[in-house]
NUFIGU-510314 format. One record per residue (C-alpha): residue in one letter; x, y negated, z negated. Coordinates in steps of 0.25 Angstrom, whole numbers, plus 5000, padded with zeros to 4 digits. Example, Ala and Ser with C-alpha at 12.3 -4.5 7.8 and 13.67 -1.06 7.14 Angstrom:
2
a504950184969 s505550044971 
This chain:
78
m517446495052 y518246515039 r517746655037 f518146695051 a519546635050 k519746705036 a519346835042 a520246815054 l521446785045 n521146905036 l521046995048 t522446945053 g523046965040 q522547105039 a523047135053 s524447085050 r524447165037 q524047295045 v525147265056 a526147245045 v525747375038 r525747455051 h527047405055 a527747435042 s527247575042 s527447605057 g528647705054 v529447645066 s530747595060 p531347465066 e532547535070 f531847615081 h532147525092 a533647515087 k533747665087 y532947705100 g532847575108 t534047585117 p533847735120 l532347715123 l532747595133 i533747675140 a532847795141 g531747715147 a532647645157 t533147785161 f531747835163 c531247715171 t532547725180 a532247875182 v530847855185 w531047745195 g532247815201 y531247935204 v530147845209 i531147775219 t531847895224 s530948015223 t529447975225 g529547935240 i528847805238 v529047715249 w529447575243 n528947495255 l530247425257 s530447305267 p530147345281 v531247235286 g532047305297 k531147435297 v530047375305 q530247365320 p529347285329 k528647365340 e528947345355 w528047245361 k526947305370 e526447225382 
């Protein structure tokens, strides 16, 4: 059991060191979100609004709205 625990801790240590090295050399500066975050958010919201506007107005989808007031009972036949 001791060997297994030692190997597991060693793997955990190696993995954390690999992640730290990978993160340090990723090339993405921490200022990326400060620089581009707001324009990307605005562009995404604009795109989403435009797509839903098109879907709602131009595709001809019937949205199955409430039939209240539209459905009339038929005349009673004897």
